[in-house]
C-alpha positions in Angstrom: -3.4 6.5 24.6 -6.5 6.0 22.4 -5.4 5.3 18.8 -8.8 5.3 17.3 -9.6 8.0 14.8 -13.1 9.5 14.7 -14.8 9.7 11.3 -16.0 13.2 10.2 -19.7 13.9 10.4 -21.8 13.1 7.4 -23.0 15.9 5.2 -25.5 13.7 3.4 -29.0 15.0 3.6 -32.4 14.1 2.2 -32.9 14.9 -1.5 -36.3 14.6 -3.2 -36.7 14.3 -7.0 -39.4 13.4 -9.4 -40.2 10.0 -10.9 -39.0 11.0 -14.4 -35.5 11.8 -13.1 -35.4 8.5 -11.1 -36.4 6.6 -14.2 -33.5 8.1 -16.1 -30.9 6.8 -13.7 -28.7 3.9 -15.0 -27.1 1.8 -12.4 -23.9 -0.1 -13.3 -22.9 -3.1 -11.1 -19.4 -4.5 -10.9 -20.4 -8.1 -10.9 -20.1 -8.5 -7.2 -17.0 -8.7 -5.0 -13.9 -6.5 -5.0 -13.6 -4.4 -8.1 -9.9 -4.5 -9.3 -10.5 -2.2 -12.3 -11.7 -2.3 -15.9 -10.8 -4.6 -18.8 -10.3 -3.6 -22.4 -14.0 -3.4 -23.0 -14.2 -0.9 -20.1 -16.2 -3.4 -18.1 -15.7 -3.7 -14.3 -13.6 -6.7 -13.2 -14.7 -8.0 -9.9 -13.3 -10.8 -7.7 -14.9 -12.9 -5.0 -12.2 -12.3 -2.4 -14.3 -13.1 0.7 -15.7 -16.6 0.5 -16.6 -19.5 2.7 -13.1 -20.8 2.2 -9.7 -19.1 2.6 -8.5 -16.9 -0.2 -4.8 -16.3 -1.0 -3.7 -13.2 -3.0 -0.3 -12.0 -4.0 0.5 -8.6 -5.4 3.9 -7.8 -7.0 4.8 -4.2 -7.7 4.6 -2.1 -4.6 2.9 -1.1 -1.4 0.7 1.5 -3.1 -1.0 -1.2 -5.2 -1.6 -3.2 -2.0 -3.0 -0.1 -0.3 -5.5 0.3 -3.1 -6.7 -3.3 -2.8 -6.9 -2.8 1.0 -8.9 0.4 0.6 -11.4 -1.3 -1.7 -11.7 -4.2 0.6 -12.6 -1.9 3.5 -15.3 -0.5 1.3 -16.8 -4.0 1.3 -17.0 -4.0 5.1 -13.9 -6.0 5.7 -11.7 -5.6 8.7 -8.0 -5.0 7.9 -5.1 -6.6 9.8 -1.6 -5.6 8.7 1.7 -7.5 9.3 4.5 -5.3 8.0 8.1 -4.3 8.3 7.1 -0.8 7.3 4.5 0.2 9.8 5.1 3.9 9.3 4.0 3.7 5.7 0.8 1.8 6.5 0.1 4.0 9.5 0.3 7.1 7.2 -2.1 5.4 4.8 -4.6 4.7 7.5 -4.4 8.3 8.8 -4.9 9.8 5.4 -7.9 7.6 4.9 -9.2 8.4 8.4 -9.4 4.7 9.2 -9.6 4.0 12.9 -7.9 1.1 14.7 -11.3 -0.5 15.4 -11.4 -1.2 11.6 -7.7 -1.6 10.8 -4.9 -2.7 13.1 -1.4 -4.1 13.1 -0.4 -7.6 14.1 3.1 -9.2 14.6 4.2 -11.5 11.7 2.6 -14.9 12.0 0.0 -13.9 14.5 -3.7 -14.6 13.5 -6.4 -12.0 14.1 -7.9 -12.2 17.6 -11.5 -12.6 16.2 -12.8 -15.1 13.6 -13.9 -13.8 10.2 -17.6 -14.1 9.4 -19.8 -13.5 6.3 -20.9 -10.1 7.7 -17.4 -9.2 8.9 -14.8 -10.7 6.6 -11.1 -10.0 7.1 -8.1 -9.1 4.9 -4.7 -9.9 6.4 -1.9 -8.0 4.6 1.5 -9.7 4.8 4.1 -7.1 3.9 7.1 -8.5 5.6 9.6 -9.1 2.7 10.4 -12.5 1.2 7.9 -15.2 2.2 9.0 -18.8 1.6 5.6 -20.4 2.0 1.9 -19.9 3.0 1.2 -19.4 6.7 -1.6 -22.0 7.4 -2.1 -20.4 10.8 -3.9 -17.5 9.0 -6.2 -19.6 6.7 -9.8 -19.4 7.7 -13.2 -19.0 6.0 -14.2 -15.5 5.1 -10.5 -14.4 5.5 -8.3 -13.3 2.6 -4.5 -13.0 2.9 -2.6 -10.7 0.7 1.2 -11.2 0.3 2.9 -8.0 -0.9 6.2 -8.1 -2.8 8.0 -5.1 -4.2 10.1 -7.4 -6.4 9.6 -11.0 -7.7 12.4 -13.4 -7.0 12.9 -17.2 -7.2 12.0 -17.7 -3.5 8.6 -16.2 -4.2 7.6 -19.0 -6.6 5.9 -21.2 -4.0 3.6 -18.4 -2.8 3.0 -17.4 -6.4 1.8 -20.8 -7.5 -0.3 -21.4 -4.3 -2.1 -18.1 -4.6 -5.7 -18.1 -5.8 -5.4 -14.6 -7.2 -2.1 -13.0 -8.5 -1.8 -9.3 -9.3 1.3 -8.3 -11.2 2.3 -4.8 -12.1 4.9 -4.2 -14.9 7.8 -6.6 -14.4 11.4 -6.7 -15.4 12.4 -9.3 -18.0 13.8 -11.6 -15.3 10.7 -11.2 -13.2 8.4 -11.9 -16.2 10.3 -15.1 -16.9 9.9 -16.2 -13.3 6.2 -15.5 -13.2 5.4 -16.9 -16.7 7.3 -20.2 -16.0 5.7 -20.6 -12.6 2.2 -19.9 -13.8 2.3 -21.5 -17.2 1.9 -18.3 -19.1 5.0 -18.3 -21.3 2.9 -17.3 -24.3 2.3 -13.9 -22.8 5.6 -13.5 -20.9 6.6 -10.4 -22.9 3.4 -8.6 -22.1 4.3 -8.4 -18.4 7.2 -6.1 -19.3 5.0 -3.7 -21.3 2.1 -3.0 -19.0 0.8 0.5 -18.6 2.0 1.9 -15.2 -1.6 1.7 -13.9 -2.4 -1.7 -15.5 -2.0 -5.1 -13.9 -2.0 -8.7 -15.1 -4.7 -10.4 -13.0 -4.2 -14.2 -12.9 -7.0 -16.5 -11.6 -7.4 -20.2 -12.3 -4.5 -20.1 -14.8 -6.0 -17.4 -16.9 -4.7 -13.8 -17.2 -6.7 -10.6 -17.7 -5.2 -7.2 -18.4 -6.9 -4.7 -16.1 -6.6 -0.9 -15.7 -6.8 -0.1 -12.0 -9.1 2.9 -12.8 -8.5 4.8 -9.6 -11.1 7.4 -8.5 -10.1 10.9 -7.7 -10.5 10.2 -4.0 -8.2 7.1 -4.3 -5.6 9.2 -6.1 -5.7 11.9 -3.4 -5.5 9.4 -0.5 -3.0 6.8 -1.9 -1.0 8.7 -4.5 0.5 7.2 -7.7 0.4 3.4 -7.8 2.9 3.0 -10.7 5.7 0.7 -9.6 8.4 2.9 -8.0 6.1 5.9 -8.2 
């Protein structure tokens, strides 16, 4: 059985305009990399997820937030590999987004992608298998990012939390906030993690935290649905 899904035909045509109209266009760049959302100043917040060294990410809050990150990574030309205990959920996401198996596929836990990642074809490996006690060095490779997904944050997640290059936290409970703040040295902002807007995340890189609205597009909302924790 062929599991690939064909993309719909493009309706983009050729459009011609005058020089004055072109001169009035204002292009806004996101600073390169994967755009997580917008900060308080409404500026795009981008991350260099795909680099000439392995990148480790962790998202705590839910599968929808992880799907949003994966969707945006695909827009950068990445191939997606998914290790999950809830394949039905991820398969439904891929079908809604019309993403074929030549671009996104499932792997058993702990199994590395069959092909190496490259600068022109980077890879995102989603690890959505429940509690993870430590990083899987078998998956580490240049131009490959691994994304550990946790619905809840517990004590056994601390090792992965502190070893991650990028941490994305949706609104936490008081207990979770204490765990994250102590592990990441962010006790001064611990209470903020419990007060985040449902579509805001705490984005931690290099020991610093940014408060970022995910700023979903209409297409993303239609395909993914609400990303609020428990939504």
